[in-house]
N, C-alpha and C positions, 0 to 999 in steps of 0.2 A: 485578488491576491492580498496578502497581508502587507501593510505598509512597512513592516519590520524587515523585509528582505532587502538588504542594502547593497548586495553585489551579486553579479551573475557568475555562477560557477559551473563550468562545463565538466560534467562527470558522468560517464556512461554507466558504471556498474558499482554503485555503493554496495550492493549485495556481495559481489566477489571480494571486495576489499574487506568488508566486515567479516565475512565468513573466513577469510584467510587469517585475520587477526584472532578469530575465535579458535581455529585449529592450532595455531602456534602458541597461544597463551594458555589454553586449557580452560575447561568450564569452571573449575573452582576459582580461578583468578577472575574470570569474567563476571561471575556472580558478585564478586566484591566490587567490581568496577563498571558495572553495566551503565550506571548513570553517566559516567565520564565518556564511555564509548558512544552512548547515544548522543551526547552533546556534540562530540566530534562528527558523528554521522549527520546530524542536523545541519551543522555548518557546511558540510560537503554538499548536501542536497539543496538547502535553501539559502545559503550565503549568510546565515545568521549565526553568531556565536552566543549561546546562552550564557547568562551571567555566571553559572556554575562551572563552565568549562575553563580549563587552564590554557596558558600560552602554548604549552606542549600539544594540547588537543588541536589548537588552531593550526600549528605548524604541520602536524600529522595529517589533518584533514585537507589542508591546502595542497600539500605534496601529493596526496592521493588524487585530488581533483585534477591536478596538472598532468597526471600520468595517463589519463584516458581521454579519447576524443569524444566530441559531443554526439549524442544519439539523436537521430531525426525521426520524425513521424513516418517518413517513407521507409526507414529501416524496420520500424515496428509493424507497419502494414505488410511488408514483405515476409515477416516471420510470424504473423498472427496465426492463432490456432484455427483449424478448420472444424473443430468439434464444439465450438461455442454455439449456444442457442440464442441468437440475437432476436429481440422483439422487433416488430415492424417499426420502421423509422429510425432504427439505431444500428443499421448495418455499417460495418467499418468503411466500406467503399464510399459512403455518403457522410462520413464524419468530418466535423470541423476540427476535432482533436482526437487523437487515438494513441493508446500505449499498449504494448504487449510485454509482459514480463513472465519469466518462469524460473523455477529452481527445483533441484532434487533435495528432499529432506529425509534424513536418516531416522525416520519414525513412521509409524503406520498412518495411513490416511485417516483412520478413526481418531488418532491422537491429534493430528493436525487440525481436523475438523472442529474438535472441541474448542480450540483456541480461536478459530475463525468466528464461530457463532457466539462465543462468550464476549459479546461486544462491550459490555460494561467494563471488562478488564483490559480492553485495548490500550488505554492510556498508560497502563503499567509497563507495557513492553514496546509499544509503537508510538514514538514521540511526535508523530504527525497527526495524532487523534486526541481530541479534547472534549470534555463535557458530553460524553455519550449517555443518552437516556432513551430507553425503549418506552415509547409512549402509547403504542398500540400492539396488542398481542392477542388477537381474537381467538386463536386456536387454544391457548392456555394462558390466561392472564397472570398466573402465578409463576410462570417460568421467567428466569432472568436472562436466558440465552435467546438468540434470534430463532424464530420459527417461520413456518410457511406463510403466516399472515402478519408478520411483524412490521411495524412502522417505528423508526427511531430517528432521533435528532442528535447531531454531533457537529463538531468543527474540524475541518481538515483543509490543508493548504490555506489557512486563514479565513476560510469561508464557512459560515454557519449554514448547515444543510439539513433537510429532512430526507430520509430514504425509506423506500417501501420495497419489501421483498416481492420479487416477481417469479423467481424460480427457486425451488428448494427440494433437492434430492439428498437425503442424509448421507454424509461421508463421500459425496461425489460432486454435487453441483449446488451453487447458490449464486443468485444474481439479484441486484436491486437497482431501482431507479434512484437518482439523486436530483434534488431541486431545492430552490429557495421555498420555504414554507408558503403555501397558498398559490404557487405557480405550477405551470406544467413541467413535467420531467425534462431535464436538459442533459443528464448524464446517465449512462448505464454501466454498472460495474459488475463483473462476473468472475467467479472462481470455478476452476475445473480441477478435480483431484483424481489421479489415477495411480494405482499401485505400480511401483517400478522396482523390481528386485526386492530387497528387504525394506524398501522405503516408499516414498510417495513423490510423484511428480506433481508439482503445484503450478498451475497456469493461471495468471491473472491478466485479463484484458479489460479495457475500458474505452467507451466511446463518449465523446462530448459533442453537443450540438448547440448552436445558437451563439449569441453575442459573447457570453462569458467564456465559452470554450474558444472562440475565435480570438478573443483578447488574450487569453492565456497562451495560445499558440504563437501569437505575434510577439508577445513579451518574452517568453522563454519556452520554446517548443519542446525541450526535453525535460522540463521540470516535473511533469506528471510521471514520466518514466523513472526519473531518479527517485521520486518519492515512493513509487511502488517497489523499486529495488530495495529501498530501506525497509518497507513493510515485509517483503519476503525474507530479507536477511534477519530481521528480528523475530519473525515467525519461525524461521529455522532454528534460531537460538532457543526460543522458549519451548519449542516442540522437542528438540533433542536434549533439553536439560531436565525434562520431567523425570 
């Protein structure tokens, strides 16, 4: 974990809080203030106040954090999706760390998919992603989006990682291994998209194995869940704002 995380904030659903602010404030207002909103959300999730965030952001985020109980890994295991295709060795029942998150997005799954696979643009709308670089794309080296054979490097939760696509069904499923470059996979992150009414149900599950996952669970069991709530909330915003 990043050494910049200076306090533990127990917060179950950044996504619900951010989505509520989006619906009340309106998209035109949020477009002008997305950087401020993201700063407050980062404070809620990671306990860090970016230098650009105001005292009002800190008060809003802290109040939101105090409103929700902590989420446990047992909660997420109980609510996990039965439709995920887990690779051998990464079944949730054997996980050292696990998170399950889902949300409904008022946009087509095709539109949501474009934002998920356009990894180079993640840092523009998901503040827990940095320095994303697609370094291997054997199916089409000219593409900037993730494909079935992609390998990419990025930083998330303060950890520099390499990820390799394992499952890729356009507009429906994508899953990748995560690991420190040159080591065996220790995380598996998966998305499942399903049409729901006039929108899309987006499910995000992740399994962690090994010392890093165990250390994260012991330090802050709900941190990955909160980070993924933030990812879904900002994915909802960017998809519905197109």
